[in-house]
C-alpha positions as CSV (number, residue, x, y, z in Angstrom):
1,M,109.2,123.8,128.5
2,V,106.4,125.1,126.2
3,V,104.3,122.4,124.6
4,A,102.0,123.8,121.9
5,G,99.3,122.2,119.7
6,L,99.0,123.1,116.1
7,Y,95.2,123.4,116.3
8,S,92.8,123.6,113.4
9,G,89.7,122.8,115.5
10,G,89.2,119.6,113.4
11,K,89.0,116.0,114.5
12,D,92.7,115.1,114.1
13,S,94.2,118.0,115.9
14,T,91.6,117.7,118.7
15,L,92.1,113.9,119.1
16,A,95.9,114.4,119.0
17,L,95.7,117.0,121.8
18,H,93.6,114.6,123.9
19,R,96.2,111.8,123.4
20,I,99.1,113.9,124.5
21,I,97.3,115.4,127.5
22,G,96.3,111.8,128.4
23,T,100.0,111.0,128.8
24,G,100.3,113.6,131.5
25,I,102.0,116.3,129.4
26,E,100.8,119.8,130.1
27,V,99.9,121.8,126.9
28,G,100.4,125.5,127.4
29,L,99.4,126.9,124.0
30,L,97.2,126.3,121.0
31,L,98.3,127.9,117.7
32,T,95.7,128.2,114.9
33,I,96.9,129.1,111.4
34,E,94.4,131.5,109.6
35,S,95.2,131.1,106.0
36,K,93.9,133.5,103.3
37,N,94.2,130.6,100.8
38,R,91.1,128.3,100.8
39,N,93.2,125.7,99.1
40,S,96.2,125.7,101.4
41,Y,98.5,122.7,101.0
42,M,99.2,122.6,104.7
43,F,96.5,124.2,106.8
44,H,92.8,123.9,107.5
45,Y,90.5,126.6,106.2
46,P,86.8,126.6,107.2
47,N,85.8,127.9,110.6
48,T,89.3,128.3,112.1
49,N,88.0,131.6,113.6
50,W,85.9,129.5,116.0
51,T,88.9,127.7,117.5
52,A,89.0,130.5,120.1
53,L,85.8,129.0,121.5
54,Q,87.3,125.5,121.5
55,A,90.4,126.8,123.3
56,E,88.2,128.5,125.9
57,A,86.3,125.2,126.4
58,L,89.7,123.4,126.9
59,G,91.0,126.1,129.2
60,I,94.2,126.5,127.1
61,K,95.9,129.7,126.0
62,H,95.3,130.3,122.3
63,K,96.8,132.5,119.5
64,F,96.0,133.0,115.8
65,V,98.8,133.0,113.2
66,Q,98.1,134.7,109.9
67,T,99.4,133.4,106.6
68,E,98.9,134.2,102.9
69,G,98.9,130.4,102.4
70,K,101.4,130.4,99.6
71,K,102.9,126.9,98.8
72,E,106.3,126.2,100.5
73,E,106.1,129.7,102.2
74,E,103.3,129.2,104.6
75,L,105.3,127.2,107.1
76,K,107.6,130.3,107.7
77,D,104.7,132.0,109.5
78,L,104.2,129.0,111.8
79,E,108.0,128.8,112.3
80,K,108.1,132.4,113.4
81,A,105.2,131.8,115.8
82,L,107.0,128.8,117.4
83,V,110.2,130.8,117.9
84,D,108.3,133.9,119.2
85,N,106.4,131.8,121.8
86,G,109.4,129.8,122.9
87,V,107.8,126.5,121.9
88,T,109.9,123.4,122.7
89,A,107.4,120.7,121.5
90,L,104.7,120.8,118.9
91,I,101.6,118.5,118.7
92,T,100.1,117.9,115.3
93,G,97.2,115.7,114.1
94,A,99.1,114.4,111.1
95,T,97.9,110.9,110.1
96,Y,99.2,109.8,106.7
97,S,100.1,112.9,104.6
98,K,103.8,112.6,103.8
99,Y,103.7,116.1,102.3
100,Q,102.6,117.6,105.6
101,G,104.4,115.2,107.9
102,D,107.8,115.7,106.2
103,R,107.5,119.4,106.3
104,I,106.5,119.6,109.9
105,A,109.3,117.2,110.9
106,D,111.9,119.1,108.9
107,M,110.8,122.4,110.6
108,C,110.9,120.9,114.0
109,N,114.4,119.4,113.4
110,K,115.6,122.8,112.2
111,L,114.3,124.6,115.3
112,G,115.3,121.8,117.7
113,I,111.6,121.3,118.6
114,E,110.2,117.9,119.6
115,N,107.7,116.7,117.0
116,L,104.7,115.0,118.7
117,A,102.4,113.2,116.2
118,P,100.4,110.7,118.2
119,L,98.0,109.8,115.3
120,W,100.7,109.0,112.7
121,H,99.6,105.9,110.8
122,I,96.6,105.4,113.1
123,E,94.1,102.7,111.9
124,P,91.4,104.9,110.3
125,L,88.4,102.9,111.5
126,D,89.8,103.0,115.1
127,E,89.9,106.8,115.0
128,L,86.5,107.1,113.4
129,R,84.9,104.8,116.0
130,E,86.6,106.8,118.8
131,L,85.2,110.0,117.4
132,D,81.7,108.5,117.2
133,R,82.0,107.3,120.8
134,D,83.6,110.2,122.6
135,F,83.4,113.3,120.4
136,D,80.9,115.5,118.6
137,A,82.6,116.3,115.3
138,I,80.9,117.5,112.2
139,V,82.1,117.6,108.5
140,T,82.7,121.2,107.3
141,S,84.0,120.7,103.8
142,V,84.0,118.1,101.0
143,S,86.0,118.1,97.8
144,A,86.3,114.5,96.6
145,E,84.2,112.3,94.3
146,G,81.4,110.6,96.3
147,L,81.4,113.2,99.1
148,D,78.4,115.3,98.4
149,K,76.5,118.2,99.9
150,S,74.6,115.9,102.3
151,F,77.8,115.4,104.4
152,L,78.1,119.1,105.3
153,G,77.3,119.9,108.9
154,E,76.6,116.2,109.7
155,R,78.1,114.5,112.7
156,I,80.7,111.8,112.3
157,D,78.8,108.9,113.7
158,Q,78.4,105.2,112.9
159,G,76.0,106.0,110.0
160,M,78.5,108.2,108.4
161,I,81.3,105.7,109.0
162,D,79.3,103.1,107.1
163,R,78.9,105.5,104.2
164,L,82.5,106.4,104.2
165,V,83.5,102.7,104.1
166,L,81.3,102.2,101.0
167,L,82.8,105.3,99.3
168,N,86.3,104.1,100.1
169,K,85.6,100.9,98.3
170,R,83.9,102.6,95.3
171,Y,86.0,105.8,94.9
172,G,89.1,105.2,97.0
173,I,88.5,108.2,99.3
174,N,90.6,108.3,102.4
175,L,88.6,107.4,105.5
176,L,90.3,110.2,107.5
177,F,90.0,112.7,104.7
178,E,93.8,113.0,104.3
179,G,94.9,115.3,101.6
180,G,92.0,117.8,101.9
181,E,89.2,115.5,100.7
182,A,87.1,116.8,103.6
183,E,87.5,118.8,106.8
184,S,85.8,118.8,110.2
185,F,85.1,120.8,113.3
186,V,84.7,119.5,116.9
187,L,81.8,120.8,118.9
188,D,82.4,118.7,122.0
189,A,85.1,116.5,123.3
190,P,86.0,114.8,126.6
191,L,88.3,117.6,127.8
192,F,85.9,120.4,126.8
193,R,84.5,122.0,129.9
194,K,81.6,123.4,127.8
195,W,80.2,122.4,124.4
196,I,79.8,124.5,121.3
197,K,76.3,125.3,120.2
198,V,75.9,126.4,116.6
199,N,73.2,129.1,116.4
200,K,73.5,130.0,112.8
201,S,75.4,128.5,109.8
202,H,75.3,128.4,106.0
203,I,76.6,126.2,103.2
204,E,78.4,127.2,100.1
205,W,78.2,124.7,97.3
206,N,79.6,124.9,93.8
207,G,78.2,121.7,92.3
208,T,81.1,119.4,93.1
209,S,82.6,120.7,96.4
210,G,81.6,123.0,99.2
211,A,81.8,124.0,102.8
212,Y,79.8,124.5,105.9
213,F,80.4,127.8,107.7
214,I,79.5,128.6,111.3
215,D,78.1,132.1,111.4
216,D,77.2,132.3,115.1
217,A,78.0,130.0,118.0
218,E,78.3,130.0,121.8
219,L,79.6,127.9,124.6
220,V,77.0,126.0,126.7
221,G,77.6,124.4,130.0
222,K,77.5,120.6,130.2
223,K,74.9,118.9,132.3
């Protein structure tokens, strides 16, 4: 049995991985989709190249899967990777997106693969508080009204949670950034054997949306 995680390096895929491993299931592979489309409907974009460091910190085998990111076609590249690697169960960090959830479920059914989505319909504040308590996750892109440049590169902590709750009430943003409103990257987590130190980064901002890119990073031992 080959259990694989669809791994973007963000908060949801990392938390989902922790939940599944916490049940005693052994995860043998992490698959990261590298999309050429910044506006992919299915997959994370910024900083996916640094997931190799996260996988090393986790001690789990890791592979990149390339895709052009074309709508309704990008899943074919993931599907091929699942077949080529003999995957029998797939972990995803899906929370509320019906578009993503339905397509992953349909693909798994087609291939006879077990679909493991431990965060499906999780209470948003429960997830955010767990991230604040146990993880070091930063925001790496924003593209929704109310989410400005000041969020980029900042840790998801109680202060940010308070800001997000206010923005949810004012603008209706999704607290978990579902639908691409924002994206994140995990620098440290309970199962990481080392944490990721960012040595150099830059921000690209176009006036209404933008992204935080890691230019140089390294693994550092935990004390």
